[in-house]
C-alpha positions, 0 to 999 in steps of 0.5 A: 431765178436767172434762167427759166426752164421751158418745156416745148411740147412736140409730137403727133403733128406739132411742127413749130416746136423747133422755132418755139424752142429757138425763140425761148433760147434766144430770149435767154431761157433754157428750152427743151423739146419734150414729147407729149407722151414723155410728159404724160407718162411722167407728169413730175417732169413739170416740177423742174420747169417754169414755162410750158409752151404748146407750139403751132402745127396740126396735132393729130391732123386736126381730125376731130377739130383743131386741138381737140384730141391733144386737149383731151389727152392733156385734160384726162392724163395730165389735168391735175398736174397742169393745175398744180403747175399753174398754182406754183406761179408758172407760165403757159403759152399756146401758139396757133394750134397750142392756143386751140388746145388751151381753149379746148382744154378749158385753161383759156380763158378761165385759167385755174379758176375755170377748173378745165371747163371749156367755155369757148372754142376756136373754129373754122375761118369765115373764108372757108379756107386756110389763111396764110398772111401777115396781120396787124395787131393791137395789144390791150394796155390793161391786160394782165398778160405777162407775155405782152408787157411793153407792147402796143402794136405788133405785126405777126404772121398767121397760118391756120384754117380754124382761127375764129374765136367764138363762145356760145355763152351769151355774155362771155365775150363781153366779160372777157373784154370787161376783164381785159382778158382779150389781149390781142385784137386784129386791126386794119393796116391804119390801126382802126377797128373793126378789122375787115377781111382779110385783116381779120383773117378768120372772122374772129368775134370782137377781132380776138387774136389772143386771150389770157386768163385772169392771172395773166400767166396763161396766154394763147394767140393765133398769130406766130410770134416765134416766126418774127424773132429777127427783122429779116423774117418780116416780108418788108424788112428791106423796104421799111428798115425793120429793126432788130429784134423782131417784135415776136421775140418780145413775147418770149423775153417777157416770159424770161423777165418774169423770173428775173 
């Protein structure tokens, strides 16, 4: 399949849908913004698409915690359809609020095998405030993640108030690391870890910035790759000779290449 079709969810406070749609289209996909209610009322829509993207924003105003209300709507109205979608060798990507939704929903980090059981959360930043800055990230070379193939180090912006990845299950983080499901980690500017604040902007345990499921086809991250698809998006592009395309575009190109 040369041109994968992408559903980009919109509605109820999601506000990065246009940028995410544009990123997928720039990568060679055919992306369409679809309202959450339209998908819930017609789950069969999923059958015509190869990728489901949950963009950033503030779904339902984060009133009960970031992503919680949207996660519950999807779980109880669309859960079976989502699992069927993934069993058909398709891709799911959650960015920022979308990552929070996937974790609250239970699709991350467990994937289909997790049975929509929540085993982690994304909670308030240690700083107690909204963080809006660019961060340095390292990519796990052993991760099965489809979206990060060919990447080693990336710079992307974050903008969130609840980005701390946490699990109350004692060995959960170690198992994620052992299974190479921690796909992205924050680093200091010199690429060392552990990353100190503000380079780990939220206090996320093990510097976790993004994780995937065991299949590598479900991926979520707090930073915004759709906000760095052109070199001129980078704040230092004129000083450092940043090349085209922006590093963020690679995440979306990898999704397209999966079907080519």
